[in-house]
All heavy atoms as an XYZ file, in Angstrom:
1026
protein
N     102.451    116.217    108.676
C     101.842    114.976    109.093
C     102.195    113.886    108.082
O     102.080    114.071    106.885
C     100.331    115.153    109.164
C      99.593    113.909    109.571
S      97.856    114.275    109.852
C      97.132    113.058    108.808
N     102.622    112.767    108.580
C     102.990    111.649    107.713
C     101.866    110.618    107.681
O     101.178    110.409    108.671
C     104.272    111.005    108.204
N     101.700    110.003    106.554
C     100.720    108.944    106.379
C     101.437    107.613    106.477
O     102.331    107.331    105.687
C     100.055    109.061    105.010
C      99.384    110.394    104.724
C      99.116    110.523    103.246
C      98.116    110.513    105.519
N     101.066    106.804    107.458
C     101.698    105.493    107.606
C     101.284    104.614    106.432
O     100.121    104.551    106.078
C     101.284    104.845    108.920
C     101.700    103.420    109.003
N     103.005    103.063    109.143
C     100.996    102.287    108.895
C     103.087    101.742    109.151
N     101.881    101.258    108.997
N     102.245    103.967    105.830
C     101.956    103.181    104.637
C     102.153    101.677    104.838
O     101.309    100.906    104.489
C     102.826    103.651    103.476
C     102.599    105.098    103.087
S     100.906    105.475    102.642
C     100.792    104.594    101.123
N     103.283    101.277    105.364
C     103.507     99.839    105.522
C     104.610     99.582    106.536
O     105.431    100.437    106.820
C     103.883     99.193    104.190
O     105.175     99.591    103.809
N     104.584     98.379    107.061
C     105.626     97.925    107.977
C     106.074     96.533    107.550
O     105.263     95.729    107.116
C     105.104     97.838    109.412
C     104.789     99.164    110.025
C     104.416     99.021    111.481
O     104.918     98.151    112.183
N     103.536     99.877    111.940
N     107.356     96.295    107.684
C     107.923     94.983    107.453
C     108.742     94.636    108.683
O     109.635     95.390    109.064
C     108.867     94.989    106.231
O     108.116     95.361    105.088
C     109.485     93.627    106.013
N     108.431     93.526    109.314
C     109.172     93.119    110.509
C     110.365     92.273    110.104
O     110.213     91.258    109.441
C     108.256     92.362    111.472
C     107.199     93.263    112.043
C     105.944     93.349    111.478
C     107.495     94.084    113.129
C     104.983     94.210    111.985
C     106.539     94.950    113.636
C     105.290     95.001    113.058
O     104.361     95.862    113.563
N     111.544     92.745    110.492
C     112.762     91.996    110.209
C     113.063     91.029    111.347
O     113.469     89.903    111.127
C     113.935     92.955    110.007
C     113.780     93.935    108.841
C     114.947     94.897    108.819
C     113.648     93.205    107.519
N     112.887     91.510    112.576
C     113.043     90.692    113.777
C     111.967     91.147    114.758
O     111.194     92.069    114.463
C     114.432     90.898    114.438
O     114.484     92.222    114.997
C     115.561     90.706    113.447
N     111.952     90.566    115.947
C     110.994     91.002    116.963
C     111.284     92.416    117.437
O     110.438     93.049    118.049
C     111.019     90.065    118.175
C     110.343     88.736    117.865
O     109.630     88.678    116.847
O     110.526     87.785    118.629
N     112.474     92.920    117.163
C     112.842     94.238    117.664
C     113.192     95.244    116.576
O     113.518     96.383    116.874
C     114.003     94.095    118.656
C     113.639     93.141    119.769
C     114.443     93.343    121.019
O     115.354     94.168    121.015
O     114.134     92.649    121.993
N     113.130     94.838    115.333
C     113.472     95.747    114.239
C     112.435     95.619    113.128
O     112.058     94.515    112.744
C     114.857     95.402    113.656
O     115.810     95.411    114.700
C     115.277     96.412    112.611
N     111.998     96.761    112.636
C     111.070     96.748    111.508
C     111.412     97.889    110.564
O     112.074     98.848    110.937
C     109.616     96.833    111.975
C     109.224     98.160    112.547
C     107.757     98.150    112.999
N     107.347     99.447    113.453
C     107.429     99.894    114.696
N     107.932     99.111    115.638
N     107.021    101.101    115.012
N     110.958     97.760    109.345
C     111.061     98.828    108.351
C     109.687     99.461    108.237
O     108.680     98.755    108.162
C     111.482     98.274    106.995
C     112.833     97.588    106.932
C     113.038     96.995    105.541
C     113.939     98.559    107.252
N     109.656    100.777    108.216
C     108.384    101.471    108.112
C     108.520    102.575    107.080
O     109.465    103.347    107.124
C     108.006    102.054    109.474
C     106.650    102.703    109.513
C     106.289    103.141    110.916
O     105.997    102.268    111.761
O     106.319    104.358    111.156
N     107.596    102.614    106.138
C     107.617    103.668    105.122
C     106.343    104.491    105.261
O     105.263    103.956    105.455
C     107.791    103.101    103.697
C     106.611    102.282    103.262
C     108.059    104.203    102.699
N     106.521    105.794    105.215
C     105.376    106.694    105.267
C     105.600    107.805    104.257
O     106.725    108.075    103.845
C     105.180    107.252    106.674
O     106.317    107.951    107.091
N     104.510    108.432    103.864
C     104.551    109.507    102.872
C     104.070    110.781    103.548
O     103.071    110.773    104.269
C     103.651    109.172    101.659
C     103.552    110.345    100.704
C     104.189    107.944    100.940
N     104.762    111.864    103.306
C     104.375    113.162    103.842
C     103.072    113.612    103.188
O     102.963    113.657    101.956
C     105.513    114.153    103.574
C     105.170    115.531    104.015
O     105.339    115.817    105.213
O     104.721    116.322    103.173
N     102.080    113.946    103.998
C     100.748    114.314    103.498
C     100.815    115.511    102.549
O     100.190    115.511    101.482
C      99.820    114.619    104.668
C      98.400    114.931    104.252
C      97.529    115.188    105.502
N      96.128    115.225    105.158
C      95.500    116.295    104.700
N      96.163    117.423    104.515
N      94.212    116.251    104.424
N     101.558    116.546    102.919
C     101.645    117.739    102.073
C     102.260    117.414    100.710
O     101.815    117.932     99.688
C     102.437    118.842    102.767
C     101.703    119.403    103.977
O     100.460    119.260    104.047
O     102.365    119.971    104.867
N     103.271    116.564    100.719
C     103.890    116.164     99.445
C     102.904    115.401     98.575
O     102.823    115.622     97.366
C     105.121    115.293     99.696
O     106.122    116.026    100.356
N     102.145    114.513     99.196
C     101.170    113.731     98.442
C     100.094    114.631     97.845
O      99.704    114.464     96.682
C     100.539    112.671     99.341
N      99.637    115.596     98.621
C      98.578    116.480     98.130
C      99.063    117.435     97.043
O      98.278    117.866     96.200
C      97.968    117.266     99.288
C      97.115    116.442    100.258
C      96.693    117.283    101.449
C      95.904    115.850     99.555
N     100.364    117.759     97.053
C     100.880    118.692     96.050
C     101.374    117.993     94.775
O     101.647    118.646     93.777
C     102.001    119.555     96.642
O     103.128    118.761     96.938
N     101.474    116.670     94.797
C     101.946    115.927     93.623
C     100.866    115.936     92.532
O      99.678    116.056     92.830
C     102.280    114.489     94.013
N     101.279    115.811     91.279
C     100.294    115.744     90.195
C      99.314    114.589     90.406
O      99.662    113.561     90.979
C     101.146    115.493     88.948
C     102.497    115.989     89.306
C     102.645    115.745     90.779
N      98.119    114.775     89.939
C      97.071    113.770     90.078
C      97.047    112.838     88.873
O      97.455    113.205     87.779
C      95.699    114.447     90.193
C      95.550    115.324     91.395
C      95.437    114.453     92.647
N      95.184    115.269     93.813
C      96.128    115.627     94.673
N      97.363    115.257     94.489
N      95.821    116.333     95.741
N      96.546    111.641     89.118
C      96.301    110.683     88.057
C      94.911    110.108     88.254
O      94.530    109.723     89.352
C      97.336    109.568     88.073
C      97.050    108.499     87.058
C      97.057    108.638     85.700
C      96.700    107.142     87.312
N      96.735    107.448     85.093
C      96.510    106.508     86.064
C      96.535    106.398     88.468
C      96.166    105.169     85.945
C      96.187    105.070     88.354
C      96.011    104.460     87.101
N      94.166    110.032     87.188
C      92.849    109.424     87.198
C      92.990    108.061     86.537
O      93.489    107.972     85.410
C      91.876    110.315     86.414
C      90.482    109.748     86.374
O      90.262    108.555     86.528
N      89.527    110.625     86.146
N      92.559    106.984     87.193
C      92.704    105.655     86.589
C      92.057    105.516     85.217
O      92.403    104.613     84.467
C      92.044    104.727     87.603
C      92.163    105.449     88.894
C      92.031    106.914     88.560
N      91.150    106.424     84.863
C      90.558    106.392     83.530
C      91.473    106.966     82.467
O      91.248    106.771     81.271
N      92.524    107.674     82.876
C      93.489    108.223     81.934
C      94.429    107.127     81.445
O      94.661    106.134     82.132
C      94.315    109.342     82.576
C      93.471    110.547     82.941
O      92.347    110.672     82.422
O      93.952    111.357     83.764
N      95.004    107.337     80.288
C      95.878    106.322     79.694
C      97.110    106.031     80.548
O      97.424    104.884     80.817
C      96.298    106.753     78.297
N      97.815    107.075     80.969
C      99.073    106.871     81.688
C      99.182    107.849     82.854
O      98.698    108.967     82.773
C     100.264    107.097     80.751
C     100.316    106.065     79.653
O     100.379    104.876     79.916
N     100.253    106.518     78.412
N      99.872    107.427     83.922
C     100.113    108.343     85.036
C     101.116    109.424     84.628
O     101.874    109.246     83.661
C     100.698    107.465     86.127
C     100.598    106.066     85.653
C     100.338    106.091     84.191
N     101.139    110.548     85.362
C     102.082    111.624     85.039
C     103.551    111.177     85.082
O     104.365    111.682     84.321
C     101.819    112.671     86.120
C     100.463    112.376     86.639
C     100.254    110.906     86.460
N     103.891    110.242     85.956
C     105.256    109.729     86.047
C     105.269    108.307     85.492
O     104.622    107.412     86.051
C     105.739    109.738     87.502
C     107.161    109.251     87.745
C     108.183    110.226     87.146
C     107.425    109.067     89.233
N     105.994    108.067     84.401
C     106.047    106.710     83.837
C     106.666    105.707     84.806
O     107.536    106.053     85.615
C     106.932    106.878     82.600
C     106.868    108.327     82.258
C     106.716    109.041     83.579
N     106.239    104.479     84.705
C     106.741    103.417     85.586
C     108.261    103.279     85.505
O     108.926    103.089     86.521
C     106.073    102.090     85.240
N     108.824    103.376     84.314
C     110.276    103.228     84.153
C     111.036    104.316     84.911
O     112.069    104.039     85.532
C     110.655    103.259     82.678
N     110.508    105.543     84.907
C     111.150    106.635     85.645
C     111.029    106.412     87.142
O     111.985    106.630     87.902
C     110.529    107.985     85.273
C     110.814    108.380     83.827
O     111.685    107.754     83.181
O     110.150    109.318     83.348
N     109.859    105.976     87.594
C     109.660    105.706     89.018
C     110.579    104.582     89.493
O     111.170    104.664     90.575
C     108.202    105.354     89.290
N     110.737    103.551     88.668
C     111.613    102.436     89.034
C     113.063    102.892     89.127
O     113.784    102.510     90.047
C     111.467    101.292     88.027
C     112.334    100.063     88.296
C     112.046     99.472     89.673
C     112.117     99.026     87.198
N     113.506    103.717     88.192
C     114.887    104.233     88.235
C     115.109    105.034     89.526
O     116.113    104.856     90.208
C     115.162    105.111     87.016
C     116.572    105.682     86.980
C     116.776    106.639     85.810
N     115.698    107.591     85.597
C     115.502    108.696     86.326
N     116.305    108.966     87.336
N     114.511    109.524     86.054
N     114.159    105.890     89.883
C     114.276    106.686     91.110
C     114.303    105.790     92.349
O     115.096    106.008     93.279
C     113.124    107.689     91.213
C     113.130    108.809     90.182
C     111.783    109.535     90.167
C     114.270    109.780     90.469
N     113.451    104.778     92.369
C     113.416    103.852     93.509
C     114.707    103.051     93.611
O     115.252    102.870     94.705
C     112.219    102.926     93.388
N     115.216    102.576     92.478
C     116.472    101.815     92.495
C     117.642    102.681     92.957
O     118.523    102.206     93.686
C     116.762    101.231     91.114
C     115.896    100.035     90.803
O     115.354     99.380     91.693
N     115.748     99.741     89.520
N     117.671    103.948     92.552
C     118.726    104.867     93.016
C     118.650    105.045     94.532
O     119.669    105.036     95.225
C     118.598    106.237     92.333
C     118.969    106.191     90.857
O     119.530    105.173     90.393
O     118.677    107.190     90.155
N     117.435    105.198     95.053
C     117.260    105.356     96.501
C     117.626    104.069     97.232
O     118.256    104.103     98.298
C     115.824    105.757     96.819
N     117.265    102.925     96.664
C     117.569    101.639     97.284
C     119.079    101.417     97.371
O     119.571    100.871     98.361
C     116.917    100.509     96.491
C     117.118     99.102     97.033
C     116.491     98.953     98.416
C     116.534     98.080     96.067
N     119.818    101.856     96.370
C     121.273    101.677     96.363
C     121.936    102.417     97.527
O     123.010    102.022     97.984
C     121.851    102.166     95.039
N     121.282    103.467     98.042
C     121.831    104.255     99.146
C     121.291    103.820    100.497
O     121.722    104.319    101.527
C     121.503    105.732     98.932
C     122.077    106.292     97.657
C     121.565    107.689     97.407
C     121.969    108.146     96.019
N     121.264    109.349     95.597
N     120.352    102.889    100.506
C     119.673    102.474    101.726
C     120.449    101.362    102.427
O     120.854    100.391    101.792
C     118.262    101.988    101.386
C     117.327    101.659    102.521
C     117.011    102.920    103.329
C     116.044    101.060    101.972
N     120.645    101.506    103.724
C     121.306    100.482    104.526
C     120.290     99.896    105.497
O     119.639    100.629    106.230
C     122.476    101.079    105.325
O     123.390    101.679    104.405
C     123.186    100.019    106.131
N     120.165     98.574    105.479
C     119.269     97.886    106.396
C     120.121     96.990    107.279
O     120.801     96.093    106.779
C     118.212     97.050    105.630
C     117.323     96.305    106.597
C     117.405     97.948    104.704
N     120.112     97.227    108.602
C     120.947     96.432    109.508
C     120.641     94.936    109.402
O     119.483     94.538    109.328
C     120.568     96.949    110.900
C     119.867     98.236    110.689
C     119.300     98.203    109.310
N     121.689     94.150    109.366
C     121.545     92.710    109.356
C     121.246     92.103    107.996
O     121.087     90.901    107.869
N     121.144     92.930    106.967
C     120.856     92.408    105.629
C     121.946     92.888    104.684
O     122.125     94.074    104.488
C     119.468     92.853    105.133
C     118.402     92.250    106.048
C     119.257     92.430    103.695
C     116.990     92.560    105.661
N     122.663     91.937    104.110
C     123.765     92.309    103.232
C     123.531     91.882    101.786
O     124.196     92.340    100.887
C     125.074     91.706    103.739
O     124.944     90.302    103.830
N     122.581     90.970    101.570
C     122.319     90.510    100.208
C     121.642     91.601     99.396
O     120.953     92.447     99.951
C     121.408     89.278    100.225
C     122.069     88.098    100.897
O     123.282     88.003    100.918
N     121.278     87.211    101.452
N     121.791     91.555     98.082
C     121.089     92.558     97.267
C     119.576     92.319     97.296
O     119.111     91.198     97.444
C     121.649     92.338     95.867
C     122.178     90.956     95.868
C     122.594     90.651     97.278
N     118.837     93.410     97.157
C     117.380     93.337     97.088
C     116.975     93.066     95.637
O     117.577     93.580     94.704
C     116.770     94.648     97.547
C     116.974     94.924     98.999
C     117.984     95.677     99.547
C     116.188     94.455    100.089
N     117.849     95.715    100.913
C     116.761     94.967    101.269
C     115.053     93.667    100.183
C     116.231     94.708    102.531
C     114.525     93.402    101.433
C     115.110     93.917    102.593
N     115.952     92.264     95.455
C     115.429     91.926     94.128
C     114.042     92.537     93.971
O     113.216     92.442     94.882
C     115.315     90.408     93.969
C     116.650     89.725     94.117
O     117.567     90.006     93.362
N     116.771     88.852     95.099
N     113.773     93.124     92.825
C     112.452     93.672     92.573
C     111.442     92.533     92.487
O     111.625     91.580     91.744
C     112.449     94.470     91.266
C     111.115     95.113     90.897
C     110.732     96.191     91.907
C     111.196     95.699     89.500
N     110.406     92.630     93.287
C     109.339     91.627     93.283
C     108.209     92.080     92.366
O     107.801     91.347     91.473
C     108.815     91.407     94.705
C     107.816     90.288     94.782
O     108.174     89.171     94.404
O     106.671     90.535     95.218
N     107.714     93.302     92.598
C     106.678     93.835     91.721
C     106.530     95.340     91.894
O     107.031     95.919     92.848
C     105.335     93.124     91.931
C     104.717     93.360     93.265
N     105.052     92.646     94.390
C     103.780     94.252     93.673
C     104.352     93.064     95.428
N     103.563     94.050     95.026
N     105.855     95.938     90.923
C     105.559     97.370     90.905
C     104.049     97.505     90.834
O     103.394     96.771     90.088
C     106.167     98.058     89.653
C     107.679     97.895     89.627
C     105.778     99.525     89.606
C     108.303     98.338     88.310
N     103.513     98.429     91.608
C     102.073     98.660     91.520
C     101.740    100.130     91.732
O     102.510    100.866     92.353
C     101.317     97.799     92.523
C     101.653     98.087     93.954
C     101.010     97.102     94.930
O     101.037     95.884     94.675
O     100.486     97.579     95.948
N     100.623    100.535     91.206
C     100.067    101.848     91.486
C      99.159    101.683     92.687
O      98.334    100.766     92.726
C      99.256    102.368     90.297
C     100.058    102.999     89.178
C      99.190    103.181     87.950
C     100.627    104.328     89.614
N      99.323    102.560     93.673
C      98.532    102.444     94.887
C      97.904    103.789     95.224
O      98.576    104.815     95.213
C      99.445    101.982     96.024
C      98.704    101.271     97.118
C      99.658    100.735     98.148
N     100.109     99.390     97.792
C     100.962     98.702     98.527
N     101.484     99.220     99.617
N     101.317     97.493     98.163
N      96.632    103.763     95.527
C      95.950    104.979     95.947
C      96.271    105.251     97.407
O      96.264    104.342     98.240
C      94.437    104.843     95.768
C      93.692    106.120     96.060
C      92.207    106.016     95.762
O      91.702    104.888     95.570
O      91.558    107.073     95.724
N      96.600    106.501     97.708
C      96.917    106.890     99.079
C      95.633    107.284     99.799
O      94.829    108.051     99.270
C      97.892    108.069     99.083
C      99.213    107.836     98.355
C     100.032    109.112     98.343
C      99.987    106.708     99.009
N      95.455    106.771    100.975
C      94.277    107.095    101.777
C      94.536    108.409    102.499
O      95.128    108.436    103.581
C      93.993    105.978    102.767
N      94.130    109.499    101.874
C      94.351    110.823    102.436
C      93.005    111.507    102.619
O      92.270    111.691    101.645
C      95.227    111.691    101.504
C      96.574    111.021    101.287
C      95.412    113.089    102.083
C      97.447    111.738    100.293
N      92.674    111.875    103.858
C      91.435    112.635    104.034
C      91.565    113.983    103.319
O      92.531    114.709    103.516
C      91.345    112.829    105.550
C      92.329    111.894    106.147
C      93.356    111.605    105.093
N      90.615    114.297    102.461
C      90.667    115.542    101.717
C      89.253    116.021    101.417
O      88.321    115.223    101.381
C      91.475    115.390    100.437
C      90.995    114.270     99.550
C      92.091    113.808     98.613
N      91.686    112.653     97.863
C      91.799    111.404     98.292
N      92.301    111.167     99.477
N      91.422    110.400     97.546
N      89.129    117.304    101.193
C      87.813    117.906    100.966
C      87.231    117.523     99.613
O      86.056    117.266     99.486
C      87.910    119.426    101.089
C      88.242    119.879    102.489
C      88.415    121.370    102.555
C      88.873    121.758    103.957
N      89.289    123.138    104.038
N      88.074    117.506     98.595
C      87.567    117.127     97.276
C      87.708    115.616     97.090
O      88.245    114.925     97.931
C      88.288    117.897     96.163
C      89.779    117.623     96.154
O      90.226    116.579     96.596
N      90.544    118.565     95.660
N      87.236    115.133     96.008
C      87.241    113.687     95.768
C      88.430    113.224     94.932
O      88.475    112.073     94.533
C      85.935    113.270     95.071
C      84.698    113.583     95.864
C      84.639    112.733     97.105
C      83.348    113.017     97.864
N      83.290    112.433     99.162
N      89.394    114.116     94.662
C      90.546    113.714     93.851
C      91.362    112.646     94.566
O      91.566    112.704     95.767
C      91.448    114.915     93.576
C      90.879    115.876     92.567
C      91.887    116.962     92.239
O      92.636    117.378     93.129
O      91.896    117.383     91.084
N      91.825    111.700     93.802
C      92.656    110.636     94.350
C      94.127    111.014     94.288
O      94.554    111.700     93.372
C      92.453    109.344     93.559
O      91.136    108.905     93.676
N      94.882    110.544     95.246
C      96.345    110.682     95.235
C      96.906    109.273     95.021
O      96.581    108.359     95.766
C      96.856    111.243     96.551
S      96.301    112.914     96.891
N      97.741    109.143     94.006
C      98.314    107.840     93.670
C      99.830    107.916     93.734
O     100.428    108.961     93.512
C      97.896    107.426     92.259
C      96.440    107.082     92.154
C      95.404    107.974     92.039
C      95.863    105.794     92.168
N      94.219    107.299     91.975
C      94.470    105.956     92.050
C      96.390    104.509     92.261
C      93.589    104.881     92.028
C      95.506    103.430     92.220
C      94.136    103.632     92.112
N     100.442    106.772     94.031
C     101.902    106.681     94.005
C     102.292    105.333     93.425
O     101.500    104.390     93.400
C     102.485    106.869     95.398
S     102.223    105.488     96.522
N     103.510    105.281     92.942
C     104.100    104.007     92.540
C     104.660    103.346     93.784
O     105.251    104.008     94.633
C     105.228    104.225     91.539
C     104.779    104.630     90.178
C     104.844    105.880     89.624
C     104.193    103.785     89.188
N     104.332    105.863     88.348
C     103.920    104.574     88.057
C     103.856    102.434     89.151
C     103.344    104.065     86.903
C     103.280    101.918     87.996
C     103.035    102.735     86.886
N     104.464    102.051     93.905
C     105.025    101.276     95.005
C     105.905    100.191     94.410
O     105.433     99.372     93.616
C     103.924    100.640     95.872
O     103.112    101.689     96.402
C     104.521     99.835     97.008
N     107.190    100.226     94.782
C     108.118     99.197     94.349
C     108.346     98.279     95.548
O     108.716     98.739     96.619
C     109.466     99.795     93.937
C     109.499    100.513     92.612
S     108.030    101.336     92.115
C     108.619    102.336     90.818
N     108.108     96.996     95.342
C     108.281     96.025     96.421
C     109.497     95.165     96.068
O     109.560     94.577     94.977
C     107.027     95.147     96.602
C     107.240     94.132     97.719
C     105.806     96.020     96.880
N     110.443     95.140     96.988
C     111.677     94.373     96.820
C     111.714     93.253     97.859
O     111.180     93.401     98.956
C     112.906     95.266     97.028
C     113.009     96.410     96.051
C     112.361     97.626     96.289
C     113.761     96.288     94.895
C     112.464     98.683     95.396
C     113.873     97.348     93.990
C     113.218     98.533     94.252
O     113.324     99.581     93.368
N     112.356     92.154     97.531
C     112.527     91.058     98.490
C     113.956     90.526     98.390
O     114.712     90.902     97.499
C     111.522     89.935     98.225
C     111.831     89.148     96.984
N     111.409     89.548     95.736
C     112.539     88.016     96.794
C     111.841     88.686     94.828
N     112.531     87.742     95.445
N     114.269     89.665     99.315
C     115.560     88.982     99.290
C     115.325     87.490     99.230
O     114.247     87.010     99.593
C     116.345     89.309    100.546
C     116.770     90.748    100.589
C     117.988     90.902    101.446
O     118.001     90.485    102.579
N     119.011     91.486    100.895
N     116.308     86.781     98.796
C     116.219     85.334     98.824
C     116.279     84.895    100.279
O     117.109     85.379    101.057
C     117.361     84.710     98.026
C     117.403     85.095     96.548
C     118.619     84.477     95.878
C     116.121     84.681     95.849
N     115.399     84.014    100.655
C     115.307     83.599    102.057
C     116.105     82.329    102.288
O     116.278     81.508    101.384
C     113.860     83.363    102.440
N     116.560     82.190    103.520
C     117.123     80.912    103.935
C     115.950     79.953    104.122
O     114.799     80.361    104.256
C     117.896     81.062    105.238
C     119.137     81.908    105.045
O     119.676     81.967    103.947
N     119.561     82.561    106.092
N     116.242     78.691    104.178
C     115.197     77.682    104.239
C     114.257     77.862    105.434
O     113.066     77.607    105.335
C     115.856     76.301    104.297
C     114.889     75.170    104.158
C     115.601     73.840    104.091
O     116.635     73.755    103.409
O     115.124     72.908    104.723
N     114.767     78.332    106.571
C     113.959     78.404    107.795
C     113.660     79.829    108.235
O     113.277     80.050    109.373
C     114.668     77.647    108.918
C     114.951     76.218    108.557
N     113.957     75.273    108.442
C     116.106     75.596    108.231
C     114.496     74.118    108.093
N     115.790     74.283    107.946
N     113.801     80.797    107.360
C     113.567     82.188    107.733
C     112.551     82.824    106.794
O     112.446     82.436    105.638
C     114.876     82.975    107.672
C     115.894     82.521    108.686
C     117.189     83.327    108.601
O     117.186     84.396    107.961
O     118.176     82.880    109.154
N     111.802     83.790    107.307
C     110.861     84.490    106.415
C     111.616     85.315    105.380
O     112.783     85.651    105.558
C     110.077     85.398    107.369
C     110.964     85.563    108.554
C     111.786     84.308    108.652
N     110.928     85.640    104.305
C     111.544     86.429    103.237
C     111.455     87.905    103.598
O     110.353     88.446    103.704
C     110.832     86.182    101.900
C     110.941     84.710    101.505
C     111.392     87.092    100.814
C     110.117     84.342    100.295
N     112.599     88.568    103.815
C     112.544     90.015    104.084
C     112.102     90.769    102.831
O     112.471     90.406    101.721
C     113.990     90.380    104.435
C     114.712     89.091    104.610
C     113.946     88.048    103.870
N     111.277     91.781    103.029
C     110.894     92.626    101.908
C     110.798     94.067    102.373
O     110.725     94.339    103.565
C     109.584     92.153    101.265
C     108.372     92.444    102.079
N     107.969     91.644    103.116
C     107.478     93.456    102.008
C     106.871     92.143    103.650
N     106.553     93.248    103.000
N     110.852     94.973    101.425
C     110.673     96.395    101.737
C     109.952     97.054    100.586
O     109.919     96.546     99.473
C     111.996     97.089    102.048
C     113.071     97.244    100.977
C     112.770     98.368    100.009
C     114.387     97.528    101.650
N     109.353     98.204    100.900
C     108.629     98.974     99.897
C     109.234    100.366     99.791
O     109.637    100.949    100.797
C     107.146     99.092    100.263
C     106.442     97.769    100.265
C     104.969     97.882    100.603
O     104.458     99.014    100.782
O     104.319     96.827    100.683
N     109.271    100.877     98.571
C     109.667    102.262     98.310
C     108.520    102.902     97.554
O     107.979    102.304     96.615
C     110.981    102.333     97.504
C     112.134    101.783     98.356
C     111.262    103.767     97.047
C     113.470    101.757     97.669
N     108.123    104.099     97.982
C     107.015    104.817     97.352
C     107.563    105.976     96.522
O     108.482    106.675     96.960
C     106.063    105.395     98.388
C     105.561    104.411     99.413
C     104.668    103.369     98.766
N     104.377    102.319     99.716
C     103.167    101.920    100.009
N     102.127    102.467     99.429
N     102.987    100.950    100.870
N     106.996    106.201     95.353
C     107.382    107.310     94.487
C     106.113    108.043     94.073
O     105.222    107.448     93.454
C     108.158    106.833     93.240
C     108.592    108.026     92.398
C     109.366    105.981     93.631
N     106.036    109.331     94.431
C     104.885    110.143     94.058
C     104.962    110.509     92.582
O     106.016    110.369     91.945
C     104.829    111.405     94.912
C     104.585    111.188     96.406
C     104.594    112.528     97.136
C     103.270    110.466     96.652
N     103.886    111.015     92.053
C     103.806    111.341     90.631
C     104.696    112.519     90.229
O     104.882    112.777     89.047
C     102.361    111.622     90.212
C     101.468    110.403     90.282
S     102.028    109.111     89.162
C     101.487    107.648     90.033
N     105.287    113.227     91.209
C     106.248    114.284     90.892
C     107.688    113.792     91.031
O     108.628    114.552     90.893
C     106.015    115.523     91.765
C     106.174    115.240     93.256
O     106.488    114.086     93.649
O     105.975    116.174     94.046
N     107.869    112.487     91.317
C     109.197    111.902     91.429
C     109.782    111.923     92.831
O     110.905    111.460     93.038
N     109.059    112.415     93.813
C     109.566    112.418     95.189
C     109.517    110.993     95.730
O     108.501    110.305     95.615
C     108.747    113.358     96.066
C     109.353    113.536     97.426
C     108.788    114.712     98.157
C     109.567    114.876     99.462
N     109.082    116.003    100.222
N     110.643    110.567     96.324
C     110.814    109.179     96.764
C     110.741    109.098     98.289
O     111.337    109.911     98.996
C     112.177    108.627     96.283
C     112.399    107.209     96.766
C     112.274    108.705     94.763
N     110.050    108.074     98.778
C     109.952    107.806    100.212
C     110.464    106.394    100.463
O     109.905    105.429     99.963
C     108.508    107.957    100.702
C     108.026    109.374    100.625
C     107.470    109.865     99.453
C     108.161    110.229    101.703
C     107.037    111.176     99.366
C     107.733    111.539    101.629
C     107.173    112.017    100.463
N     111.569    106.313    101.220
C     112.178    105.030    101.543
C     111.834    104.650    102.984
O     111.478    105.506    103.786
C     113.713    105.089    101.390
O     114.219    106.120    102.238
C     114.108    105.342     99.951
N     111.971    103.371    103.324
C     111.648    102.961    104.685
C     112.701    103.425    105.683
O     113.873    103.580    105.348
C     111.606    101.439    104.613
C     112.319    101.075    103.375
C     112.301    102.246    102.464
N     112.236    103.641    106.887
C     113.117    103.930    108.018
C     113.239    102.664    108.849
O     112.290    101.881    108.944
C     112.523    105.033    108.892
O     112.375    106.212    108.165
N     114.400    102.478    109.458
C     114.596    101.348    110.355
C     114.123    101.785    111.737
O     114.587    102.776    112.277
C     116.076    100.916    110.393
C     116.279     99.785    111.390
C     116.546    100.507    109.006
N     113.174    101.055    112.290
C     112.625    101.336    113.610
C     113.071    100.213    114.527
O     112.789     99.045    114.264
C     111.081    101.392    113.578
C     110.579    102.319    112.483
C     110.523    101.756    114.944
C     110.914    103.762    112.663
N     113.782    100.579    115.568
C     114.229     99.568    116.525
C     113.427     99.720    117.802
O     113.699    100.581    118.628
C     115.723     99.706    116.773
C     116.518     99.400    115.524
C     118.001     99.309    115.754
O     118.419     99.023    116.887
O     118.727     99.559    114.788
N     112.420     98.880    117.907
C     111.569     98.888    119.082
C     110.888     97.522    119.146
O     110.477     96.983    118.121
C     110.514     99.987    118.980
N     110.774     96.970    120.332
C     110.122     95.666    120.441
C     108.642     95.756    120.076
O     108.006     96.790    120.249
C     110.309     95.282    121.905
C     110.638     96.540    122.607
C     111.225     97.468    121.601
N     108.128     94.665    119.562
C     106.706     94.581    119.268
C     105.981     94.336    120.578
O     106.352     93.450    121.362
C     106.422     93.404    118.303
C     107.175     93.600    117.008
C     104.926     93.244    118.088
C     107.126     92.389    116.111
N     104.979     95.109    120.857
C     104.193     94.941    122.079
C     102.844     94.356    121.712
O     102.064     94.965    120.993
C     103.985     96.287    122.784
C     105.256     96.891    123.275
N     105.943     96.387    124.339
C     105.974     97.935    122.833
C     107.041     97.110    124.552
N     107.080     98.051    123.638
N     102.612     93.167    122.183
C     101.338     92.512    121.941
C     100.471     92.641    123.179
O     100.924     92.404    124.299
C     101.535     91.044    121.609
C     102.373     90.741    120.372
C     102.573     89.243    120.225
C     101.721     91.299    119.135
N      99.228     93.023    122.989
C      98.300     93.136    124.106
C      97.253     92.041    123.977
O      96.733     91.790    122.897
C      97.636     94.513    124.111
C      98.619     95.621    124.376
C      97.938     96.979    124.456
O      96.717     97.005    124.685
O      98.636     97.984    124.292
N      96.957     91.421    125.084
C      95.932     90.365    125.089
C      94.759     90.796    125.903
O      94.820     91.510    126.804
C      96.511     89.056    125.666
C      97.619     88.512    124.807
C      98.952     88.789    125.082
C      97.315     87.728    123.713
C      99.958     88.271    124.287
C      98.333     87.214    122.922
C      99.641     87.490    123.220
O     100.640     86.987    122.443
C-alpha cells in the first residue's frame, strides 16, 4: 500500500505525484524530534535525492531543477503504536517564465536512505461541481 504524499500539476493533463510505500516507511529507522539528529543526516539525504533527480525525466521540462528547500516531514501512517515515521523532503523548482506558474517537484528520502521520486501521471483533472 502506498501513501499519497503530494501532487504537482504541470498542465491540465499532466501531474507529478510522489508516494511512499507504507511497508518501507514502517521499517525505516525512527527519529524522535526530541533527539539531536535524525538517523540519516541531511547532507546524505540531499546527495541521494540529487542522484535520483539526475536520472528523472519530466516531459516538457528541460531546464535544470533548483533546490528550493529541505524539510523533515512526519508521515501520516496509521499504526498501532505512537511512534512517528519521518522522512526528508527535498523540494525543487524551476525558473518560471513571466506568465507561467513555477513548476516544482518533491523527492522523499526515508531515514534508511530509500528514495521516492515522483511519477508522471497523464490524466485530465476532473472537477465536480
